[in-house]
C-alpha positions as CSV (number, residue, x, y, z in Angstrom):
1,X,0.0,0.0,0.0
2,X,1.2,3.5,-0.8
3,X,2.3,5.3,2.3
4,X,0.4,8.5,2.7
5,X,1.5,9.5,6.2
6,X,3.1,12.9,6.4
7,X,4.9,14.9,9.1
8,X,7.5,13.4,11.5
9,X,5.5,10.6,13.3
10,X,2.5,8.3,12.9
11,X,0.9,6.0,15.5
12,X,0.4,2.3,15.2
13,X,-1.6,0.5,17.9
14,X,-0.8,3.3,20.3
15,X,3.0,3.4,19.6
16,X,4.6,6.5,18.2
17,X,6.7,5.7,15.1
18,X,8.8,8.0,12.9
19,X,7.5,8.3,9.3
20,X,11.0,7.5,8.2
21,X,10.2,3.9,9.2
22,X,7.0,3.2,7.2
23,X,7.5,-0.6,6.9
24,X,4.3,-1.4,8.8
25,X,2.3,0.1,6.0
26,X,3.5,-2.8,3.8
27,X,1.5,-5.2,6.0
28,X,-1.8,-3.6,5.4
29,X,-4.4,-6.0,3.9
30,X,-7.9,-5.3,2.6
31,X,-10.5,-4.8,3.8
32,X,-9.2,-1.5,5.2
33,X,-11.6,0.6,7.2
34,X,-10.9,4.3,7.5
35,X,-12.0,7.7,8.6
36,X,-10.6,11.2,7.9
37,X,-10.9,13.8,10.6
38,X,-10.2,17.5,10.3
39,X,-8.2,19.0,13.1
40,X,-8.5,22.7,13.7
41,X,-6.5,24.5,16.5
42,X,-5.6,21.1,17.9
43,X,-9.2,19.9,18.1
44,X,-10.4,16.8,16.1
45,X,-13.8,18.0,14.7
46,X,-16.8,15.7,15.2
47,X,-14.6,13.0,16.7
48,X,-17.4,11.1,18.4
49,X,-19.4,10.9,15.1
50,X,-16.3,9.7,13.2
51,X,-15.5,7.0,15.7
52,X,-19.1,5.8,15.7
53,X,-19.1,5.6,11.9
54,X,-15.8,3.7,12.0
55,X,-17.2,1.2,14.5
56,X,-20.3,0.7,12.2
57,X,-18.1,0.2,9.2
58,X,-16.1,-2.4,11.1
59,X,-19.2,-4.2,12.1
60,X,-20.5,-4.2,8.5
61,X,-17.3,-5.9,7.2
62,X,-17.1,-8.3,10.1
63,X,-14.2,-7.0,12.1
64,X,-13.8,-5.7,15.6
65,X,-11.8,-2.7,16.4
66,X,-9.3,-3.5,19.2
67,X,-8.9,0.0,20.5
68,X,-11.7,1.9,22.3
69,X,-12.7,5.5,21.7
70,X,-10.6,6.9,24.6
71,X,-7.5,5.1,23.3
72,X,-8.1,6.4,19.8
73,X,-8.6,9.9,21.1
74,X,-5.4,9.7,23.1
75,X,-3.6,8.5,19.9
76,X,-4.9,11.5,18.0
77,X,-3.9,13.9,20.7
78,X,-0.4,12.3,21.0
79,X,0.0,12.6,17.2
80,X,-0.9,16.3,17.3
81,X,1.5,16.9,20.1
82,X,4.4,14.9,18.8
83,X,4.2,16.5,15.3
84,X,3.4,20.0,16.7
85,X,0.6,20.2,14.1
86,X,-2.7,21.8,15.0
87,X,-4.4,22.2,11.6
88,X,-4.4,19.2,9.3
89,X,-6.4,16.1,8.5
90,X,-5.8,12.9,10.5
91,X,-6.5,9.6,9.0
92,X,-7.5,6.5,11.0
93,X,-6.9,3.3,9.1
94,X,-7.7,-0.2,10.4
95,X,-6.5,-3.4,8.9
96,X,-5.2,-6.7,10.1
97,X,-2.2,-8.8,9.0
98,X,-2.2,-12.5,9.7
99,X,-4.8,-12.0,12.4
100,X,-2.9,-9.1,14.1
101,X,-5.1,-5.9,14.2
102,X,-3.5,-2.7,13.2
103,X,-4.9,0.8,13.8
104,X,-2.8,3.5,12.1
105,X,-3.3,7.2,13.1
106,X,-1.5,9.7,10.9
107,X,-1.6,13.0,9.2
108,X,-2.3,13.2,5.5
109,X,-2.0,15.9,2.9
110,X,-5.0,18.2,3.2
111,X,-6.6,20.6,0.9
112,X,-9.2,23.2,1.7
113,X,-10.8,24.8,-1.3
114,X,-10.4,28.6,-1.7
115,X,-13.4,30.8,-1.9
116,X,-13.3,31.2,-5.7
117,X,-14.0,27.4,-6.0
118,X,-17.3,28.0,-4.4
119,X,-18.1,31.0,-6.5
120,X,-16.8,29.8,-9.9
121,X,-17.2,26.1,-9.5
122,X,-14.7,23.3,-10.3
123,X,-14.2,20.8,-13.2
124,X,-15.7,17.4,-12.4
125,X,-16.1,14.1,-14.3
126,X,-18.5,11.2,-14.0
127,X,-17.0,7.9,-12.9
128,X,-19.0,4.6,-13.1
129,X,-18.5,2.9,-9.7
130,X,-20.6,1.4,-6.9
131,X,-19.3,0.6,-3.5
132,X,-20.0,-3.0,-2.4
133,X,-21.4,-1.7,0.8
134,X,-22.2,2.1,0.7
135,X,-22.7,2.2,4.5
136,X,-19.1,1.1,5.3
137,X,-16.1,3.3,4.7
138,X,-13.8,0.7,3.2
139,X,-10.7,1.9,1.3
140,X,-9.9,0.2,-2.0
141,X,-6.5,1.2,-3.3
142,X,-7.2,0.0,-6.9
143,X,-10.3,2.2,-7.0
144,X,-8.4,5.3,-5.8
145,X,-5.7,4.7,-8.4
146,X,-8.3,4.4,-11.2
147,X,-10.0,7.6,-10.1
148,X,-6.8,9.5,-9.8
149,X,-5.8,8.4,-13.3
150,X,-9.0,9.7,-14.7
151,X,-8.9,12.9,-12.8
152,X,-5.4,13.6,-14.1
153,X,-6.3,12.6,-17.7
154,X,-9.2,14.9,-17.7
155,X,-7.6,17.7,-15.6
156,X,-10.5,17.5,-13.2
157,X,-10.8,18.3,-9.5
158,X,-13.3,15.7,-8.5
159,X,-15.2,12.6,-9.8
160,X,-18.8,12.1,-9.2
161,X,-19.6,8.4,-8.8
162,X,-22.5,7.1,-10.9
163,X,-24.2,3.8,-10.1
164,X,-25.6,1.2,-12.6
165,X,-29.0,3.0,-12.6
166,X,-27.3,6.2,-13.8
167,X,-27.6,8.0,-10.4
168,X,-24.9,10.1,-8.9
169,X,-24.3,8.6,-5.5
170,X,-21.3,10.5,-4.0
171,X,-18.0,12.2,-4.7
172,X,-14.8,10.2,-5.1
């Protein structure tokens, strides 16, 4: 799996690890459950909602998160403090390798659209795709690669996902 962790440290199962040692990311196996949480002024926004949705995603794909909400919150706060970063997106990523659960907590590149995007709009494309289970946030690396390829080819900002009935279901 492509390592997307940025800044100096990430956390794996409560342990602070330098991003210069990303070997653990090579052990990630699908299904991968994830959440992305925006952090502003050191506060993870809507944390309880994100954790609840992550637990529901885990339940839907038949796995059990091995860390509770308080542990995950401590992980996020430790990440913020260790990296001295108060305004960036944090990604929670859960997988298991050979029966060993892995919960990664790390910063990812973040983009917040400027005001003109809202006023002038952005270039989008349509992309035919349906998630197997639209109620579970499961990361599929091959899907992301396909979408990124199409976005780049079409010089587009976002892809709108279209289901087999021709309905737009969500953004990529």
